[in-house]
C-alpha positions in Angstrom: 28.4 -18.2 56.9 25.1 -19.8 56.8 22.6 -19.8 54.0 19.0 -20.7 54.0 17.6 -22.8 51.3 14.8 -21.1 49.3 11.9 -22.8 47.7 12.3 -23.3 43.9 11.1 -20.4 41.8 11.8 -17.7 44.5 14.7 -15.4 45.0 16.6 -13.4 42.5 16.1 -15.7 39.5 13.4 -14.7 37.1 10.4 -17.0 36.9 9.0 -18.4 33.6 5.8 -16.4 34.1 7.8 -13.1 34.6 9.8 -13.8 31.5 6.7 -14.5 29.5 5.2 -11.2 30.7 8.4 -9.4 29.7 8.4 -11.0 26.3 4.7 -10.2 25.8 5.3 -6.5 26.7 8.3 -6.3 24.5 6.4 -7.9 21.6 3.5 -5.5 22.1 5.9 -2.6 22.0 7.5 -3.8 18.8 4.1 -4.4 17.3 3.0 -0.9 18.1 6.2 0.6 16.6 5.9 -1.5 13.5 2.2 -0.8 12.9 2.6 2.9 13.6 4.0 3.5 10.1 3.5 7.0 9.0 3.2 7.8 12.7 3.2 11.5 12.2 0.2 11.2 9.9 -2.6 9.2 11.4 -4.8 7.5 8.8 -2.2 7.5 6.1 -1.5 4.5 3.9 1.6 6.3 2.7 3.3 9.7 2.6 5.2 10.7 -0.6 7.2 13.9 -0.5 4.8 15.2 2.2 1.7 14.3 0.2 -0.6 12.0 2.2 -2.3 9.1 0.6 -5.1 8.4 3.0 -5.9 4.8 4.0 -9.6 5.6 3.2 -8.6 6.4 -0.4 -6.9 3.0 -0.7 -10.0 1.2 0.8 -12.5 3.0 -1.5 -10.4 2.3 -4.6 -10.0 -1.4 -3.5 -13.8 -1.7 -3.1 -14.7 0.0 -6.4 -12.1 -1.8 -8.4 -12.9 -5.1 -6.8 -16.6 -4.6 -7.8 -15.4 -4.3 -11.4 -13.9 -7.8 -11.2 -10.3 -6.6 -11.0 -7.6 -8.6 -9.3 -5.9 -6.0 -7.2 -3.8 -5.8 -4.1 -3.5 -3.2 -1.4 0.2 -2.7 -2.3 -0.5 -2.1 -6.0 -3.4 0.4 -5.3 -1.2 2.2 -2.8 1.7 2.2 -5.3 -0.4 3.7 -8.1 -1.8 6.4 -5.8 1.8 7.3 -4.8 2.9 7.4 -8.5 -0.1 9.0 -10.2 1.0 12.6 -9.7 4.4 11.8 -11.2 2.7 10.2 -14.2 0.3 13.1 -14.6 3.2 15.6 -14.6 5.1 13.5 -17.1 2.0 13.2 -19.3 1.7 17.0 -19.2 5.4 17.4 -20.0 5.2 15.0 -23.0 1.8 16.1 -24.3 -0.5 13.3 -23.2 -3.2 13.1 -20.5 -6.6 11.7 -19.5 -9.7 13.4 -18.3 -12.0 12.2 -15.6 -14.6 11.4 -18.3 -12.0 9.2 -20.1 -11.1 7.5 -16.9 -14.8 6.9 -16.0 -15.3 5.5 -19.6 -12.4 3.1 -19.0 -13.9 2.0 -15.7 -17.3 1.5 -17.2 -15.8 -0.6 -20.0 -14.2 -2.8 -17.3 -17.5 -3.0 -15.6 -19.3 -4.2 -18.7 -16.6 -6.8 -19.4 -17.3 -8.2 -16.0 -21.1 -7.8 -16.3 -22.6 -7.0 -19.7 -25.7 -5.5 -18.0 -23.7 -3.2 -15.8 -24.8 0.4 -15.7 -22.3 3.3 -15.9 -20.9 4.0 -12.5 -20.0 6.9 -10.4 -16.4 6.6 -9.2 -14.4 8.2 -6.3 -11.4 10.4 -7.0 -8.9 7.7 -6.0 -10.4 5.2 -8.4 -10.5 7.9 -11.2 -6.8 8.6 -10.4 -5.9 4.9 -10.9 -7.8 4.9 -14.3 -6.1 8.1 -15.4 -2.7 6.6 -14.4 -3.6 3.5 -16.6 -4.5 5.6 -19.6 -1.5 8.0 -19.3 1.1 5.3 -18.8 -0.3 3.5 -21.8 0.0 6.7 -23.9 3.5 7.5 -22.6 4.7 3.9 -23.4 3.7 4.4 -27.0 5.7 7.6 -27.5 8.7 7.5 -29.8 10.9 8.7 -26.9 9.4 6.2 -24.4 12.9 5.4 -23.2 13.4 9.0 -22.2 10.1 9.1 -20.5 10.9 5.9 -18.6 14.3 7.3 -17.5 12.5 10.5 -16.2 9.9 8.4 -14.4 12.6 6.2 -12.8 14.6 9.3 -11.8 11.6 10.9 -10.1 10.7 7.6 -8.3 14.2 7.3 -7.0 14.1 10.8 -5.6 10.8 10.2 -3.9 10.7 10.5 -0.1 8.3 7.6 0.6 7.0 6.3 3.9 4.5 3.5 3.8 2.3 2.2 6.6 3.3 -1.5 7.1 -0.4 -2.5 6.8 -0.4 -1.2 3.2 3.0 -2.4 2.0 6.7 -1.7 2.2 8.6 1.2 0.6 10.8 -0.1 -2.3 12.3 2.9 -4.0 9.2 4.8 -5.3 7.2 1.6 -5.4 5.1 0.0 -2.7 5.8 -3.7 -2.3 3.7 -6.3 -0.6 3.3 -5.9 3.2 5.9 -7.7 5.1 5.0 -11.0 6.7 5.4 -10.8 10.5 6.8 -14.0 11.9 4.2 -14.2 14.7 1.2 -14.0 12.3 0.2 -17.3 10.9 -1.4 -17.3 7.5 -4.3 -19.7 7.3 -3.8 -22.6 4.9 -6.8 -23.3 2.6 -8.4 -26.7 3.3 -7.6 -29.3 0.7 -10.6 -30.3 -1.5 
């Protein structure tokens, strides 16, 4: 039997370039799957028990709250928008609540703390929902039976069917945690002074 020598890089072995292409395609596929969170619901930051929290709601609340001088994160805004209906139901059950007017007054108060000359604002529904959440959770925590309320809240969060778009955070029970760090994304380091 006689064999013919082949030039290096030919034949049945996989070349480095082919391997790199295969890895790139596999990486692109994994990225697409990872970033397609809430895949059945385009444009969703999260889906909680079938209720869609639109990414646009998270963005507008981030913009409006950021303009008030608030230190906020995408995950915390998404988490509050997921939990607000539960808090509203518990508030109703335990006899506390907050109106849109009270929520707007709280936001206006925050605005004047950041800028004493700030004029009263007009706020979107997601931003008002976050302010209502803040007011109602404050009232619920002051009830004599606050431990009972917390237990009911925790029970409802644990039962929540929550799916979170990875761009907006990670599902952690009924909470939304910080978005996962992907190993191939490098976070810029601030320049030293």
